[in-house]
LODOFI-229456 format. One line per field, with one value per residue: residue number from 1; residue in one letter; x, y, z of N, C-alpha, C in turn. Coordinates in Angstrom, 2 decimals, decimal comma, always signed. Layout:
N
n	c(NUM	...)
res	c(A	...)
nX	c(X	...)
nY	c(Y	...)
nZ	c(Z	...)
caX	c(X	...)
caY	c(Y	...)
caZ	c(Z	...)
cX	c(X	...)
cY	c(Y	...)
cZ	c(Z	...)
This chain:
74
n	c(1	2	3	4	5	6	7	8	9	10	11	12	13	14	15	16	17	18	19	20	21	22	23	24	25	26	27	28	29	30	31	32	33	34	35	36	37	38	39	40	41	42	43	44	45	46	47	48	49	50	51	52	53	54	55	56	57	58	59	60	61	62	63	64	65	66	67	68	69	70	71	72	73	74)
res	c(M	P	Q	D	E	I	L	S	R	I	L	F	Q	K	A	S	G	S	L	T	T	S	Q	A	V	Q	L	A	G	A	A	A	Q	F	A	S	G	G	E	G	T	V	D	R	M	R	R	S	L	G	V	D	N	L	N	V	G	A	G	A	G	G	P	M	V	G	P	R	A	R	S	A	T	G)
nX	c(-3,97	-2,70	+0,21	+0,23	-2,43	-3,08	-1,22	-3,16	-5,52	-4,56	-3,68	-5,37	-7,93	-9,71	-10,19	-7,53	-8,40	-10,38	-9,04	-8,39	-6,46	-4,28	-3,94	-3,21	-0,97	+0,46	+0,29	+1,91	+4,31	+4,44	+4,73	+6,97	+8,85	+8,78	+9,40	+12,18	+13,80	+14,89	+12,89	+9,30	+6,30	+4,37	+6,28	+8,20	+6,49	+5,22	+7,92	+8,66	+6,21	+7,15	+6,01	+5,02	+3,27	+1,01	-1,59	-3,74	-7,34	-10,25	-13,14	-17,20	-17,22	-15,35	-11,94	-9,42	-6,79	-4,81	-2,10	-0,11	+1,43	+4,76	+6,29	+7,52	+9,64	+10,74)
nY	c(-10,91	-9,69	-7,41	-5,60	-4,56	-3,93	-1,97	-0,28	-0,09	+1,53	+4,05	+4,91	+4,19	+2,28	-1,20	-2,63	-3,09	-1,89	+0,47	+4,08	+4,11	+5,94	+5,81	+3,23	+3,40	+5,40	+3,52	+1,49	+2,78	+3,09	+0,70	-0,31	+1,16	+0,48	-2,08	-2,12	-2,61	-5,40	-5,73	-6,71	-4,90	-3,84	-4,00	-2,17	+0,16	+0,00	+0,62	+3,20	+4,87	+4,73	+3,20	+0,21	-2,12	-2,72	-2,64	-3,73	-3,69	-4,81	-3,07	-2,22	-0,17	+0,59	+0,18	-0,36	+1,43	+0,80	+2,13	+1,17	+3,10	+3,34	+3,22	+6,09	+5,32	+3,08)
nZ	c(-0,62	-3,33	-3,32	-5,49	-5,32	-3,09	-2,52	-4,99	-3,48	-1,51	-2,86	-4,44	-3,20	-4,48	-6,45	-8,32	-10,90	-11,39	-12,36	-13,95	-17,07	-16,62	-14,19	-13,87	-14,96	-13,08	-11,09	-11,60	-11,52	-8,99	-8,06	-9,43	-8,27	-5,19	-5,35	-6,16	-4,18	-1,77	-0,20	+0,25	-1,20	+0,76	+3,14	+2,55	+2,59	+4,96	+6,59	+5,01	+6,27	+8,83	+10,97	+12,87	+12,30	+9,11	+8,47	+6,19	+4,64	+3,64	+4,30	+4,98	+4,18	+1,99	+1,33	+4,11	+5,83	+8,36	+10,16	+12,97	+15,03	+15,97	+19,38	+21,10	+22,49	+21,35)
caX	c(-3,92	-1,60	+0,83	-0,13	-3,61	-2,81	-0,78	-3,89	-6,20	-4,11	-3,29	-6,71	-9,30	-9,97	-9,54	-6,56	-9,06	-10,78	-8,53	-8,06	-5,21	-3,51	-4,16	-2,35	+0,71	+0,87	+0,50	+2,91	+5,48	+5,12	+4,80	+8,55	+9,77	+8,79	+9,93	+13,39	+14,67	+14,80	+11,59	+7,67	+6,14	+4,15	+7,30	+8,77	+5,37	+5,09	+9,08	+8,49	+5,61	+7,53	+5,17	+5,62	+2,41	+0,68	-2,95	-4,98	-8,22	-11,80	-14,94	-18,21	-17,06	-14,36	-10,50	-8,82	-5,39	-4,54	-1,32	+0,02	+2,48	+5,74	+6,08	+8,90	+10,64	+11,50)
caY	c(-10,13	-9,28	-6,50	-4,56	-4,52	-3,61	-0,52	+0,26	+0,55	+2,90	+5,12	+5,09	+3,41	+1,24	-2,06	-2,30	-3,91	-0,77	+1,78	+4,23	+3,82	+6,86	+5,43	+2,00	+3,75	+5,73	+2,52	+0,67	+3,43	+3,34	-0,65	-0,46	+1,68	-0,22	-3,74	-2,26	-3,60	-6,63	-6,13	-6,47	-3,29	-3,22	-3,91	-0,77	+1,34	+0,31	+1,57	+4,58	+5,84	+4,41	+2,39	-1,41	-2,78	-1,70	-3,23	-3,34	-4,74	-4,15	-2,71	-2,42	+1,65	+0,26	-0,18	+0,37	+0,99	+1,11	+1,97	+1,06	+3,75	+3,08	+3,66	+7,06	+5,01	+1,93)
caZ	c(-1,48	-3,79	-2,98	-6,69	-4,62	-1,80	-3,25	-5,24	-3,00	-0,86	-3,52	-5,09	-2,93	-5,58	-7,21	-9,29	-12,10	-11,93	-12,38	-15,25	-17,67	-16,15	-12,61	-13,72	-14,93	-11,93	-9,97	-12,23	-11,70	-7,31	-7,41	-9,52	-7,17	-4,21	-5,90	-6,35	-3,08	-1,47	+0,33	-0,40	-0,95	+1,74	+4,12	+2,46	+2,94	+6,44	+7,01	+5,02	+7,02	+10,47	+11,60	+12,95	+11,49	+8,31	+8,40	+5,17	+4,56	+3,35	+5,53	+4,65	+3,49	+1,02	+2,09	+5,02	+6,19	+9,56	+10,93	+14,21	+15,36	+16,65	+20,16	+21,27	+23,23	+20,91)
cX	c(-3,07	-0,75	+0,53	-1,77	-3,66	-2,50	-1,68	-4,98	-5,84	-3,98	-4,61	-7,79	-10,23	-9,35	-8,84	-7,41	-9,72	-10,69	-8,35	-6,74	-4,25	-3,12	-3,42	-0,97	+0,96	+0,93	+1,44	+4,30	+5,65	+5,25	+6,60	+9,16	+9,96	+9,50	+11,35	+14,06	+14,12	+13,20	+10,12	+7,21	+5,20	+4,95	+7,72	+7,65	+5,20	+6,73	+8,98	+7,89	+6,09	+6,52	+5,40	+4,60	+1,81	-0,72	-3,95	-6,40	-9,48	-13,03	-15,79	-18,35	-16,04	-13,09	-10,23	-7,54	-5,31	-3,06	-1,34	+1,27	+3,57	+5,67	+7,68	+9,93	+11,51	+10,24)
cY	c(-9,87	-7,65	-5,09	-4,23	-3,82	-1,78	+0,57	+1,05	+2,01	+4,14	+5,54	+4,79	+3,24	+0,00	-1,85	-2,41	-2,80	+0,78	+2,42	+3,99	+4,50	+6,80	+3,93	+2,49	+4,12	+4,40	+1,33	+1,70	+3,29	+1,56	-0,56	+0,34	+1,07	-1,62	-3,31	-2,88	-4,98	-7,00	-6,11	-5,21	-3,34	-3,14	-2,21	+0,27	+1,61	+0,69	+2,89	+5,62	+5,53	+4,21	+0,63	-2,36	-1,81	-2,64	-3,14	-4,71	-4,05	-4,65	-2,46	-1,11	+1,11	+0,01	+0,32	+0,15	+1,85	+1,00	+1,75	+2,08	+3,49	+3,72	+4,68	+6,40	+3,91	+1,08)
cZ	c(-2,14	-3,37	-3,93	-5,93	-4,32	-1,88	-4,06	-4,78	-1,78	-1,39	-3,96	-4,86	-3,71	-5,99	-8,20	-10,52	-12,19	-12,13	-13,98	-15,76	-17,03	-15,11	-12,79	-14,08	-13,90	-10,58	-10,48	-11,51	-9,86	-7,28	-7,95	-8,81	-5,74	-4,21	-6,26	-5,49	-2,79	-0,72	-0,15	-0,15	+0,28	+3,16	+3,91	+2,67	+4,47	+7,08	+6,63	+5,98	+8,62	+11,23	+11,95	+12,40	+10,53	+8,25	+6,81	+5,04	+4,15	+4,08	+4,70	+3,65	+2,27	+1,76	+3,05	+5,41	+7,22	+10,35	+12,36	+14,65	+16,22	+18,04	+20,43	+21,56	+22,67	+19,84)
């Protein structure tokens, strides 16, 4: 899944192709912020959320995001 699609599903709970014009502009701004570094969007989101893994998938009820939190010891 492309990183902008993942970001769209996290921010707006829908596919990027079904965003309003305003949401698409917001998505572009968020993607630009994440893309400003050498890491990918998902890697930057994972790090900023403080999780080791960030799982993104599509379930029967829509998109799902499931972080696995870091342990307190490491």
